[in-house]
C-alpha positions in Angstrom: 199.0 123.3 250.5 196.6 126.2 251.1 194.4 124.1 253.2 197.3 123.1 255.4 198.3 126.9 255.9 194.6 127.5 256.9 194.8 124.7 259.4 198.1 126.0 260.8 197.0 129.7 261.0 193.9 128.4 262.7 195.6 126.4 265.3 197.7 129.5 266.0 194.7 131.7 266.6 193.3 129.0 269.0 196.7 128.8 270.7 196.8 132.6 271.3 193.5 132.4 272.8 194.6 130.4 275.8 195.8 132.3 279.0 199.2 130.4 279.2 200.1 131.2 275.6 198.8 134.9 275.5 199.7 136.7 278.6 201.9 139.8 277.6 203.1 142.1 280.2 205.3 144.3 277.7 202.5 147.1 277.8 201.5 147.8 281.5 198.3 149.6 280.3 196.9 146.4 278.6 194.6 144.8 281.0 193.8 141.7 279.0 195.3 138.1 279.3 195.3 137.9 275.7 198.4 139.0 274.1 198.0 142.5 272.7 198.5 142.8 268.6 198.1 146.3 267.5 197.6 145.3 263.7 196.6 142.3 261.8 198.0 141.3 258.4 195.9 139.9 255.8 198.8 137.8 254.8 198.4 135.6 257.8 194.8 134.8 256.9 194.7 134.8 253.0 196.9 132.2 251.4 198.2 134.3 248.3 199.1 137.9 247.8 196.2 140.3 247.7 196.1 142.6 244.8 193.6 145.3 244.4 191.0 144.3 241.7 189.4 146.9 239.8 185.6 146.1 239.8 182.8 148.1 238.0 179.2 148.4 237.9 177.1 145.6 239.5 180.0 143.4 240.1 181.5 146.1 242.3 178.1 146.7 244.1 177.7 142.9 244.6 181.3 142.7 246.1 180.5 145.7 248.3 177.2 144.4 249.4 178.8 141.0 250.2 181.6 142.5 252.1 179.2 144.6 254.3 177.3 141.7 255.1 180.2 139.5 256.1 181.5 142.2 258.3 178.4 142.3 260.4 178.9 140.2 263.7 175.2 139.6 263.8 175.3 137.4 260.7 176.3 134.1 262.0 178.9 132.1 259.9 176.4 129.6 258.4 174.5 132.6 257.0 177.6 134.1 255.8 178.6 130.9 254.0 175.4 130.9 252.4 175.8 134.6 251.2 179.4 133.6 250.0 178.1 130.6 248.0 175.3 132.7 246.4 177.7 135.4 245.3 180.2 132.8 243.7 177.4 131.2 241.8 176.2 134.5 240.3 179.7 136.1 239.8 181.9 133.2 239.3 184.2 131.1 241.3 187.2 133.6 240.9 189.9 133.4 243.4 191.1 137.1 242.6 187.5 138.3 243.2 187.1 136.4 246.4 190.4 137.9 247.4 189.1 141.5 246.7 186.0 140.6 249.0 188.2 139.5 251.7 190.4 142.6 251.4 187.3 144.7 251.9 186.1 142.7 254.7 189.5 142.8 256.3 189.8 146.6 255.9 186.5 147.0 257.9 186.9 144.6 260.6 190.6 145.4 261.2 189.7 149.1 261.5 186.9 148.2 264.0 189.3 146.0 265.8 191.9 149.0 266.2 189.2 151.3 267.5 188.3 148.5 270.2 192.0 148.0 271.1 192.3 151.8 271.4 189.3 152.0 273.7 190.4 149.3 275.7 193.8 151.0 276.3 191.9 154.3 277.3 189.7 152.2 279.7 192.7 150.6 281.4 194.4 154.0 281.7 191.1 155.3 283.4 191.1 152.4 285.7 194.6 152.8 286.6 194.1 156.6 287.5 191.0 155.6 289.5 193.1 152.9 291.3 195.7 155.6 292.0 193.1 158.0 293.4 191.7 155.4 295.8 195.2 154.6 297.0 195.7 158.2 297.5 192.6 158.9 299.4 193.3 155.8 301.6 196.8 157.0 302.3 195.5 160.4 303.3 192.8 158.9 305.5 195.7 156.8 307.3 197.8 159.9 307.7 195.0 161.9 309.1 194.1 159.1 311.7 197.7 159.1 312.6 197.7 162.7 313.8 197.0 163.7 317.4 193.8 165.8 316.3 192.5 163.9 313.0 190.2 166.1 310.8 187.1 163.9 311.1 185.0 165.7 308.6 188.0 165.3 306.0 188.2 161.6 307.0 184.5 161.1 306.5 184.7 162.8 303.0 187.6 160.7 302.1 185.8 157.6 303.1 182.8 158.5 301.1 184.9 159.1 298.1 186.8 155.8 298.5 183.5 153.8 298.7 182.1 155.6 295.5 185.3 155.4 293.6 185.7 151.7 294.6 182.2 150.8 293.4 182.8 152.7 290.1 186.2 150.6 289.7 184.5 147.4 290.4 181.4 147.8 288.1 183.8 148.8 285.4 186.1 145.9 285.9 183.2 143.6 285.3 183.1 144.5 281.7 186.8 143.9 281.1 186.4 140.1 280.1 183.9 141.0 277.3 186.1 143.9 276.2 189.3 141.7 275.9 187.5 139.0 274.1 186.2 141.1 271.3 189.4 141.9 269.4 189.9 138.0 269.3 186.3 137.1 268.3 186.9 139.7 265.2 190.3 137.8 264.3 188.5 134.5 264.4 185.6 135.7 262.2 188.1 137.0 259.7 189.9 133.8 259.5 186.7 131.9 259.0 185.6 134.3 256.3 189.0 134.0 254.7 188.4 130.2 254.5 185.0 130.2 253.1 185.9 132.9 250.5 189.1 130.9 249.4 187.0 127.8 249.0 184.4 129.7 247.1 187.1 130.9 244.8 188.1 127.3 243.6 186.9 126.3 240.3 184.8 123.6 241.7 183.5 125.9 244.4 185.2 124.2 247.3 
């Protein structure tokens, strides 16, 4: 049952990654083709209710160290799996314990993801403001040139401003694909970590 649920959730995450399924225009400040999801729910990734588990001493430190390691994006999933297996071998194949580790990883990565989403929103608003500034400058240039005696000094200054702002806008826009992919990559990592921890929590280790 749990493995079926993991497969279903995994398929949902992959589907939401595609442009046709993900486009969401309900938030005009959201620049990504991926659908905006402000907050994640651990219940969508862990196949049982998560209850806080009181850990002490070495076990608590080991759980913290594992959670910190799993939250690092530079740690690839194969290395993460090896860390999980080593932890389970030393601390026991305990589903509640693995759920506690996942909860700690989730708290770290979901908080990081929220900061990134907030940053994307601020980035988008700054791009919108810059676009409006460019449009306003162009409109003023057109208005100046439509008069009988254009202020050519002003037109030159506006043209220089537009060129500079357009360059900044374009350079920033090149980063948007990477920015938009980051929350999704964190979601996929959380899902993969949930799978490996749940498997390690089985009595037979998988």
